[in-house]
N, C-alpha and C positions, 0 to 999 in steps of 0.2 A: 207646501211638502215640501220638507228638508230629506235631500239625499247623500250621504255622505259622498261629495265628488272622489273620494280615496275608493270606494268600490269599485267604480269605475277602469280608472288606471288598472287599477291590481289585477283586472280581469283582461285587460289590453295588455298587458305586458307580459302575463303571463299567458299569449296566447303566440305559439310557435309556426314559424315558417314553414307552411302545409303545403298541399297538393294544389294544382290549377285545373281550371277548366282547358280542357285541348282545343278550343274555337271559341271564339269571338260569339254571344249570345243574347237576346234578350225580351224579354217576355213583356208583354202587359191584360192584364185581367181581372176582374171582378166576381162578385158571385153576392147571395142573398146565405144569411146568418139566421136557421127558426130559430131562437132564442128563446126558454123559459129560464126566469127570475127568481130569484130565493133568496130571503138570509134578512137582514135587519140594520138599521141604525140606531145610534143610544151615543150621547152626550157624558161622555165620563163625569162630569161638575155633578150630572143628577144623578149621580148612581140607584137611586134610590128607585128610577122615573123610570116605567118596564119601556123593552124598547120597541120601534116604529119597525115594523114590520111590512115588506115591501107587498105582502099580496092580501091581507087581514085589515091594514091600513092608509098602504098609497093606492092599493089595488091595481099593483103591477099582473099584468096578461102578458101570454107569449103573444113575442113578438115576431116577424122578419126584418134584418136589420145588415143593410146595404156595404160590402168590405169591396175594394178597391186598392192592390196590387202593380206592381214594377220589379223586376227583376233586369241586374245586370250584371254575364256574368262571364271572364278574360282568362286568357291566357298570360297572366304577367305573374310569376310564384307571389309575391314581395307583397302587391297590396290584395285586400281582402275583396268577394264579391260584396256587390249591393245588393237591397229590396226593401221598397218603400211601399208600406200598408196602411193602410189607414180604415178604421174602422170607424162608427159609430151607436150607441147604445143609445135610443131613446125610448125614454118611459110614460107617459103619464095617465093618469087616474081620478077617481072622484068619487066619492059616495059618503053614507051617513057613517061617521065613526070622531074618534075620538084622542088623542096623544099629547103629547108634550114634546116640542123642539123649540133647543135655540131658547128654552126661558119662555116660551111661549104656547099655553095651552089652546089645540084646534079641538073644534066641537063641532058638528052640523054636517052640511055636506062641505067636507073639504076636496075641493082639487090642488093636485100637484101634477108639475113635469119638470121632470129629471134629463140631462144628456148627459153621458160618459159620450167625450172624443179622444181617440186617442191614434196617432201617429208615428208611426215607429219609425226607424233608421236600424235596421239592418248589415251589419257586416259580418260577414262571416269568409271561412277559409275548409276546403273542401281535402276533409284526410284522403278518402275514399271517394271514386268516382268510375266506378265498371259496373259490375254485377250489381255489388252491394255497395251501398254508397253512406255515408255521414259526412252531415258539417258542423262547425264548433264558430263559435262566433261571440257575438257581444250584439243586444237591440236596444238603445236607444228612445227610449220611448217618452214620446211629449205625450201628458195625460191632463186633460181637460174636464173636467166635473162641475153642472153648475146646476142650480133648480131656483122650485117656485112653489113654495105654500099657500093655499090662500081659503080662509073658511069663509069669507065678505067680510070678517070684521079683520084680524088678522092675516097678514102678508108678510112671508120670509122670502128675500131672494140674496142667494149665495151664492158663489163660485170658489175652487179649490182646483191650484194645479200643481206641476212640476214634473223635472226632464230623472225620469230613471234610468236605472241602467241596468239589463238586465239579459243574464246568460242565456245564453242559446245555441240549440242542439237539433239536429236530425239526420233519424235511419231513418233506411230505405231498401226497398231491395227492386228487383226487375223480373219479374218474371218471362215476361214475353217482350219482348222490340213493342217500345209504345208505349208498355205500363210498368205503371209504378206505386209502389202498397211504401205508406212511409208514414212515419211518427214524429211530429217537431214538438218543441217545448222551450217556451218561456222562462223563465224563475228569478224574481229576488226578493231578500228576505233581509230585513232591514229596523232595526231597535223594535220589533213587535211586531211590525207590518210587513204584510206579504200580498206578494203582485204575481200571478201565473196565470199560465195558459198556453195550452195542451190543445193539439189536433189530430188526431190517425185521422189518413184519408186516401184514397186512390184517383191517380191520373191517369191519363191516354191523350198522347200529343200524334197526330194523325201527319198524316204524309203531306198534309196540305199547310202546315203552319197553324193549324187549329186544334184547341186542347179541351179538355173537362175536366171537369174533378168534385169528386165528390166527397162527406165524411162526415165524421163527430167535434167537436170543436167544446169546452169546456174552459171556463176561464174563471179567476176568481177573487177576489178586491178584500183584503183584508186590513184595513187602517187601527192602528194602536195611538189614540189621542193625536190624532192628525187636525191641528186646525182646531183642537178640542173635542172635536168628533171621533168616534169606533164607529165603525163600521165592518160584518160582515157578507157580502153578497156573492152571489154566485150566478152564472148566464151560462147555460149547456143545453146544446142541442144539432141538431146535422146541418149542415150546408152544403149549399151544389152552385161549383160557379164554374167559367172557360174564359178562357184565354188566346190569345196568339202570340205565338216562341218564333222568331228569327235567327 
């Protein structure tokens, strides 16, 4: 997956010196995202071929996916805060169908197995950090997509991956001590391809370093002739998690 390295450089250069955390803090946690997939995949070279629908042809259904994260915030103004996050979207299905993909026609009982792994390195600055919070930064996402399709006669196994720079922003408010309402956005559009990842959530941190969070997350992957493939995939649904924060 080819994304212009200049985009990442421009985003980094545009970040001003911003506010920093008052104290050093570290959080680690994880949760479950109950997402529902929608969309389709098609190869541009086969423009007359119907799209491969993830529900009707691949038989994908609602799945519970795990996510993990770790965050480090510090009082050094010139250095960004850091968050690492990992999400794996695993979908598999099988059923009686017929479609063409990668120049091969699959028919009968077709089985498939797709994995989309996302590893995020988030570098951000706190513009505001009081009753109202505002973070801005850069998310460097390592994206790996692998899949296998098999109908008992034909098999296709492929993978595609790349490093994707995404603009990051978060806005939130603290209506009560320990409670935070927030919305986060990650976004990148380049050469007809778009990646977006949005969530809105409520989190509560207790006086005993333990916190919980719950919200709704939606993610879109639009590929325009990337490795001879077009895709328009959406994953959306509620999530719930827990963390410890020191």
